[in-house]
ChimeraX commands (.cxc) that place a marker at each C-alpha (Angstrom):
marker #1 position 57.99,34.76,99.30 radius 0.5
marker #1 position 59.36,31.09,98.90 radius 0.5
marker #1 position 63.51,31.86,100.50 radius 0.5
marker #1 position 63.71,32.39,104.06 radius 0.5
marker #1 position 66.82,33.30,106.36 radius 0.5
marker #1 position 67.54,31.73,109.47 radius 0.5
marker #1 position 69.95,33.62,111.69 radius 0.5
marker #1 position 70.36,33.92,115.30 radius 0.5
marker #1 position 70.42,31.63,118.80 radius 0.5
marker #1 position 72.29,28.22,118.24 radius 0.5
marker #1 position 72.92,26.17,115.08 radius 0.5
marker #1 position 70.58,23.44,116.80 radius 0.5
marker #1 position 67.91,25.66,117.31 radius 0.5
marker #1 position 68.06,27.17,113.89 radius 0.5
marker #1 position 68.26,23.67,112.46 radius 0.5
marker #1 position 65.44,22.41,114.76 radius 0.5
marker #1 position 62.93,25.29,113.36 radius 0.5
marker #1 position 63.75,24.05,110.09 radius 0.5
marker #1 position 62.74,20.52,110.88 radius 0.5
marker #1 position 59.64,21.77,112.90 radius 0.5
marker #1 position 58.41,23.47,109.67 radius 0.5
marker #1 position 59.71,20.49,107.21 radius 0.5
marker #1 position 57.18,18.32,109.69 radius 0.5
marker #1 position 54.00,20.73,109.83 radius 0.5
marker #1 position 54.05,20.44,105.95 radius 0.5
marker #1 position 54.29,16.54,105.72 radius 0.5
marker #1 position 57.76,17.04,103.70 radius 0.5
marker #1 position 59.53,13.68,103.71 radius 0.5
marker #1 position 62.99,13.34,103.87 radius 0.5
marker #1 position 63.49,12.58,99.96 radius 0.5
marker #1 position 61.92,16.15,99.00 radius 0.5
marker #1 position 64.59,18.05,101.55 radius 0.5
marker #1 position 67.60,18.75,99.90 radius 0.5
marker #1 position 71.11,19.97,101.54 radius 0.5
marker #1 position 73.24,22.02,100.29 radius 0.5
marker #1 position 76.58,21.31,101.97 radius 0.5
marker #1 position 80.27,21.34,101.39 radius 0.5
marker #1 position 82.04,18.10,100.12 radius 0.5
marker #1 position 83.89,16.37,102.86 radius 0.5
marker #1 position 87.25,17.66,102.07 radius 0.5
marker #1 position 86.19,21.03,100.74 radius 0.5
marker #1 position 86.27,23.65,103.87 radius 0.5
marker #1 position 83.45,25.95,101.73 radius 0.5
marker #1 position 80.47,25.84,99.06 radius 0.5
marker #1 position 81.03,26.27,95.45 radius 0.5
marker #1 position 79.40,26.95,92.06 radius 0.5
marker #1 position 79.79,23.10,91.55 radius 0.5
marker #1 position 77.72,22.34,94.82 radius 0.5
marker #1 position 75.36,25.47,94.00 radius 0.5
marker #1 position 74.57,23.97,90.56 radius 0.5
marker #1 position 73.82,20.10,91.62 radius 0.5
marker #1 position 71.91,21.44,94.25 radius 0.5
marker #1 position 70.21,23.98,92.14 radius 0.5
marker #1 position 68.98,20.51,89.68 radius 0.5
marker #1 position 67.72,18.95,92.38 radius 0.5
marker #1 position 65.39,21.78,93.22 radius 0.5
marker #1 position 63.80,21.90,89.94 radius 0.5
marker #1 position 62.63,18.09,90.01 radius 0.5
marker #1 position 59.32,17.81,91.38 radius 0.5
marker #1 position 58.77,16.41,95.20 radius 0.5
marker #1 position 58.29,12.36,95.26 radius 0.5
marker #1 position 56.11,12.39,97.84 radius 0.5
marker #1 position 55.17,15.51,99.40 radius 0.5
marker #1 position 53.48,18.79,98.17 radius 0.5
marker #1 position 56.83,20.67,98.26 radius 0.5
marker #1 position 60.60,20.38,98.01 radius 0.5
marker #1 position 62.61,22.26,100.94 radius 0.5
marker #1 position 65.76,23.24,100.15 radius 0.5
marker #1 position 67.89,23.98,103.05 radius 0.5
marker #1 position 71.61,25.42,102.92 radius 0.5
marker #1 position 73.17,25.37,106.53 radius 0.5
marker #1 position 76.52,26.90,107.30 radius 0.5
marker #1 position 75.61,29.54,104.80 radius 0.5
marker #1 position 78.91,31.71,105.81 radius 0.5
marker #1 position 80.82,28.54,103.40 radius 0.5
marker #1 position 79.32,29.95,100.40 radius 0.5
marker #1 position 81.98,31.48,98.42 radius 0.5
marker #1 position 81.30,34.68,96.94 radius 0.5
marker #1 position 80.77,32.84,92.98 radius 0.5
marker #1 position 78.64,30.28,94.60 radius 0.5
marker #1 position 76.52,33.32,96.39 radius 0.5
marker #1 position 76.11,34.77,92.93 radius 0.5
marker #1 position 75.03,31.67,91.02 radius 0.5
marker #1 position 72.37,31.29,93.81 radius 0.5
marker #1 position 71.05,34.54,93.15 radius 0.5
marker #1 position 68.22,33.68,90.18 radius 0.5
marker #1 position 67.33,30.87,92.04 radius 0.5
marker #1 position 66.72,32.93,95.18 radius 0.5
marker #1 position 64.79,35.58,92.99 radius 0.5
marker #1 position 62.64,32.69,91.10 radius 0.5
marker #1 position 62.53,29.44,93.04 radius 0.5
marker #1 position 60.76,26.56,91.41 radius 0.5
marker #1 position 57.30,26.82,92.26 radius 0.5
marker #1 position 57.00,23.69,94.80 radius 0.5
marker #1 position 60.37,24.87,96.27 radius 0.5
marker #1 position 60.84,26.72,99.42 radius 0.5
marker #1 position 64.33,27.26,100.32 radius 0.5
marker #1 position 66.14,27.64,103.52 radius 0.5
marker #1 position 69.57,29.57,104.02 radius 0.5
marker #1 position 70.43,29.10,107.61 radius 0.5
marker #1 position 73.84,30.84,109.33 radius 0.5
marker #1 position 74.92,32.35,112.75 radius 0.5
marker #1 position 75.43,35.85,111.27 radius 0.5
marker #1 position 74.69,37.78,108.14 radius 0.5
marker #1 position 77.65,39.73,107.61 radius 0.5
marker #1 position 78.97,37.17,105.46 radius 0.5
marker #1 position 76.46,36.87,102.68 radius 0.5
marker #1 position 75.86,39.16,100.19 radius 0.5
marker #1 position 73.32,42.18,100.19 radius 0.5
marker #1 position 72.04,40.96,97.19 radius 0.5
marker #1 position 71.19,37.32,98.46 radius 0.5
marker #1 position 70.07,38.72,101.87 radius 0.5
marker #1 position 67.51,40.92,99.93 radius 0.5
marker #1 position 65.96,37.76,98.63 radius 0.5
marker #1 position 64.85,36.11,101.51 radius 0.5
marker #1 position 62.49,36.95,104.49 radius 0.5
marker #1 position 64.75,37.12,107.61 radius 0.5
marker #1 position 63.57,35.40,110.60 radius 0.5
marker #1 position 66.07,35.95,113.64 radius 0.5
marker #1 position 65.65,33.55,116.17 radius 0.5
marker #1 position 66.58,34.83,120.19 radius 0.5
marker #1 position 68.60,32.68,122.52 radius 0.5
marker #1 position 66.03,32.75,125.98 radius 0.5
marker #1 position 67.42,33.10,128.82 radius 0.5
marker #1 position 68.06,29.96,130.93 radius 0.5
marker #1 position 67.31,30.95,134.77 radius 0.5
marker #1 position 70.01,28.23,135.90 radius 0.5
marker #1 position 72.40,29.65,134.04 radius 0.5
marker #1 position 71.91,33.29,135.14 radius 0.5
marker #1 position 72.87,32.31,138.65 radius 0.5
marker #1 position 75.69,30.29,137.72 radius 0.5
marker #1 position 76.98,33.44,135.60 radius 0.5
marker #1 position 76.71,35.49,138.97 radius 0.5
marker #1 position 78.22,32.30,141.48 radius 0.5
marker #1 position 81.55,33.59,138.95 radius 0.5
marker #1 position 81.58,36.86,140.14 radius 0.5
marker #1 position 81.15,36.37,143.55 radius 0.5
marker #1 position 84.64,36.49,145.17 radius 0.5
marker #1 position 84.01,33.91,148.56 radius 0.5
marker #1 position 83.41,31.32,145.92 radius 0.5
marker #1 position 86.49,28.67,144.65 radius 0.5
marker #1 position 88.43,28.73,141.69 radius 0.5
marker #1 position 87.56,25.01,141.47 radius 0.5
marker #1 position 83.84,25.42,141.85 radius 0.5
marker #1 position 83.62,27.95,139.55 radius 0.5
marker #1 position 85.65,25.84,136.85 radius 0.5
marker #1 position 82.92,23.13,137.81 radius 0.5
marker #1 position 80.05,26.18,136.71 radius 0.5
marker #1 position 81.62,26.45,133.43 radius 0.5
marker #1 position 82.35,22.64,132.70 radius 0.5
marker #1 position 78.69,22.08,133.67 radius 0.5
marker #1 position 77.47,24.35,131.14 radius 0.5
marker #1 position 80.01,24.71,128.09 radius 0.5
marker #1 position 81.30,21.45,126.35 radius 0.5
marker #1 position 81.54,23.24,122.74 radius 0.5
marker #1 position 82.25,26.24,121.07 radius 0.5
marker #1 position 78.27,26.69,120.15 radius 0.5
marker #1 position 77.35,25.97,123.85 radius 0.5
marker #1 position 79.98,28.86,124.81 radius 0.5
marker #1 position 78.62,31.40,122.74 radius 0.5
marker #1 position 75.37,30.85,123.82 radius 0.5
marker #1 position 76.96,31.21,127.48 radius 0.5
marker #1 position 78.92,34.35,126.86 radius 0.5
marker #1 position 75.82,36.15,125.12 radius 0.5
marker #1 position 74.21,35.54,128.18 radius 0.5
marker #1 position 77.00,36.14,130.64 radius 0.5
marker #1 position 76.67,40.11,128.65 radius 0.5
marker #1 position 72.71,40.15,129.31 radius 0.5
marker #1 position 72.71,38.84,133.16 radius 0.5
marker #1 position 75.56,40.93,134.20 radius 0.5
marker #1 position 74.25,43.85,132.20 radius 0.5
marker #1 position 70.90,43.47,134.44 radius 0.5
marker #1 position 72.69,43.04,137.33 radius 0.5
marker #1 position 75.44,46.07,137.52 radius 0.5
marker #1 position 74.99,47.29,140.92 radius 0.5
marker link #1:1,2 radius 0.2
marker link #1:2,3 radius 0.2
marker link #1:3,4 radius 0.2
marker link #1:4,5 radius 0.2
marker link #1:5,6 radius 0.2
marker link #1:6,7 radius 0.2
marker link #1:7,8 radius 0.2
marker link #1:8,9 radius 0.2
marker link #1:9,10 radius 0.2
marker link #1:10,11 radius 0.2
marker link #1:11,12 radius 0.2
marker link #1:12,13 radius 0.2
marker link #1:13,14 radius 0.2
marker link #1:14,15 radius 0.2
marker link #1:15,16 radius 0.2
marker link #1:16,17 radius 0.2
marker link #1:17,18 radius 0.2
marker link #1:18,19 radius 0.2
marker link #1:19,20 radius 0.2
marker link #1:20,21 radius 0.2
marker link #1:21,22 radius 0.2
marker link #1:22,23 radius 0.2
marker link #1:23,24 radius 0.2
marker link #1:24,25 radius 0.2
marker link #1:25,26 radius 0.2
marker link #1:26,27 radius 0.2
marker link #1:27,28 radius 0.2
marker link #1:28,29 radius 0.2
marker link #1:29,30 radius 0.2
marker link #1:30,31 radius 0.2
marker link #1:31,32 radius 0.2
marker link #1:32,33 radius 0.2
marker link #1:33,34 radius 0.2
marker link #1:34,35 radius 0.2
marker link #1:35,36 radius 0.2
marker link #1:36,37 radius 0.2
marker link #1:37,38 radius 0.2
marker link #1:38,39 radius 0.2
marker link #1:39,40 radius 0.2
marker link #1:40,41 radius 0.2
marker link #1:41,42 radius 0.2
marker link #1:42,43 radius 0.2
marker link #1:43,44 radius 0.2
marker link #1:44,45 radius 0.2
marker link #1:45,46 radius 0.2
marker link #1:46,47 radius 0.2
marker link #1:47,48 radius 0.2
marker link #1:48,49 radius 0.2
marker link #1:49,50 radius 0.2
marker link #1:50,51 radius 0.2
marker link #1:51,52 radius 0.2
marker link #1:52,53 radius 0.2
marker link #1:53,54 radius 0.2
marker link #1:54,55 radius 0.2
marker link #1:55,56 radius 0.2
marker link #1:56,57 radius 0.2
marker link #1:57,58 radius 0.2
marker link #1:58,59 radius 0.2
marker link #1:59,60 radius 0.2
marker link #1:60,61 radius 0.2
marker link #1:61,62 radius 0.2
marker link #1:62,63 radius 0.2
marker link #1:63,64 radius 0.2
marker link #1:64,65 radius 0.2
marker link #1:65,66 radius 0.2
marker link #1:66,67 radius 0.2
marker link #1:67,68 radius 0.2
marker link #1:68,69 radius 0.2
marker link #1:69,70 radius 0.2
marker link #1:70,71 radius 0.2
marker link #1:71,72 radius 0.2
marker link #1:72,73 radius 0.2
marker link #1:73,74 radius 0.2
marker link #1:74,75 radius 0.2
marker link #1:75,76 radius 0.2
marker link #1:76,77 radius 0.2
marker link #1:77,78 radius 0.2
marker link #1:78,79 radius 0.2
marker link #1:79,80 radius 0.2
marker link #1:80,81 radius 0.2
marker link #1:81,82 radius 0.2
marker link #1:82,83 radius 0.2
marker link #1:83,84 radius 0.2
marker link #1:84,85 radius 0.2
marker link #1:85,86 radius 0.2
marker link #1:86,87 radius 0.2
marker link #1:87,88 radius 0.2
marker link #1:88,89 radius 0.2
marker link #1:89,90 radius 0.2
marker link #1:90,91 radius 0.2
marker link #1:91,92 radius 0.2
marker link #1:92,93 radius 0.2
marker link #1:93,94 radius 0.2
marker link #1:94,95 radius 0.2
marker link #1:95,96 radius 0.2
marker link #1:96,97 radius 0.2
marker link #1:97,98 radius 0.2
marker link #1:98,99 radius 0.2
marker link #1:99,100 radius 0.2
marker link #1:100,101 radius 0.2
marker link #1:101,102 radius 0.2
marker link #1:102,103 radius 0.2
marker link #1:103,104 radius 0.2
marker link #1:104,105 radius 0.2
marker link #1:105,106 radius 0.2
marker link #1:106,107 radius 0.2
marker link #1:107,108 radius 0.2
marker link #1:108,109 radius 0.2
marker link #1:109,110 radius 0.2
marker link #1:110,111 radius 0.2
marker link #1:111,112 radius 0.2
marker link #1:112,113 radius 0.2
marker link #1:113,114 radius 0.2
marker link #1:114,115 radius 0.2
marker link #1:115,116 radius 0.2
marker link #1:116,117 radius 0.2
marker link #1:117,118 radius 0.2
marker link #1:118,119 radius 0.2
marker link #1:119,120 radius 0.2
marker link #1:120,121 radius 0.2
marker link #1:121,122 radius 0.2
marker link #1:122,123 radius 0.2
marker link #1:123,124 radius 0.2
marker link #1:124,125 radius 0.2
marker link #1:125,126 radius 0.2
marker link #1:126,127 radius 0.2
marker link #1:127,128 radius 0.2
marker link #1:128,129 radius 0.2
marker link #1:129,130 radius 0.2
marker link #1:130,131 radius 0.2
marker link #1:131,132 radius 0.2
marker link #1:132,133 radius 0.2
marker link #1:133,134 radius 0.2
marker link #1:134,135 radius 0.2
marker link #1:135,136 radius 0.2
marker link #1:136,137 radius 0.2
marker link #1:137,138 radius 0.2
marker link #1:138,139 radius 0.2
marker link #1:139,140 radius 0.2
marker link #1:140,141 radius 0.2
marker link #1:141,142 radius 0.2
marker link #1:142,143 radius 0.2
marker link #1:143,144 radius 0.2
marker link #1:144,145 radius 0.2
marker link #1:145,146 radius 0.2
marker link #1:146,147 radius 0.2
marker link #1:147,148 radius 0.2
marker link #1:148,149 radius 0.2
marker link #1:149,150 radius 0.2
marker link #1:150,151 radius 0.2
marker link #1:151,152 radius 0.2
marker link #1:152,153 radius 0.2
marker link #1:153,154 radius 0.2
marker link #1:154,155 radius 0.2
marker link #1:155,156 radius 0.2
marker link #1:156,157 radius 0.2
marker link #1:157,158 radius 0.2
marker link #1:158,159 radius 0.2
marker link #1:159,160 radius 0.2
marker link #1:160,161 radius 0.2
marker link #1:161,162 radius 0.2
marker link #1:162,163 radius 0.2
marker link #1:163,164 radius 0.2
marker link #1:164,165 radius 0.2
marker link #1:165,166 radius 0.2
marker link #1:166,167 radius 0.2
marker link #1:167,168 radius 0.2
marker link #1:168,169 radius 0.2
marker link #1:169,170 radius 0.2
marker link #1:170,171 radius 0.2
marker link #1:171,172 radius 0.2
marker link #1:172,173 radius 0.2
marker link #1:173,174 radius 0.2
marker link #1:174,175 radius 0.2
view
């Protein structure tokens, strides 16, 4: 199979996973094509998909393969997803496609059925476990609790990781 769907963990982990694969395959940056929305757009439409598909059909410039990457696949419109189906089913022989998204519920089942799914997991961070338990301690001041949160969470992606780990930690330590 030449089409992979990367899900789970954080956007950074998914991006690093794909970058590691590209490094292992010695793929030149000239042979990596990203499907991203235009700056003013909040979604990826059919015209974006068609331009990207045309790039995939070109022979690689300095690598054995061409890599097609769709980050934030949840931005694909339904029409754009339908336009992708043929390429995902029969990609050019020298092409590997990576689709990346946090959750697969926004993608059509026909898209997912054409992909090998790779689910990355969020690894537990021991210091984070300790911090979560400190937040539950009634003797810790509100100021200290806010400092703990500020230390671990600086953006939406980190907040998602923190909440996921908090649920697992609290479940494991319930009495």
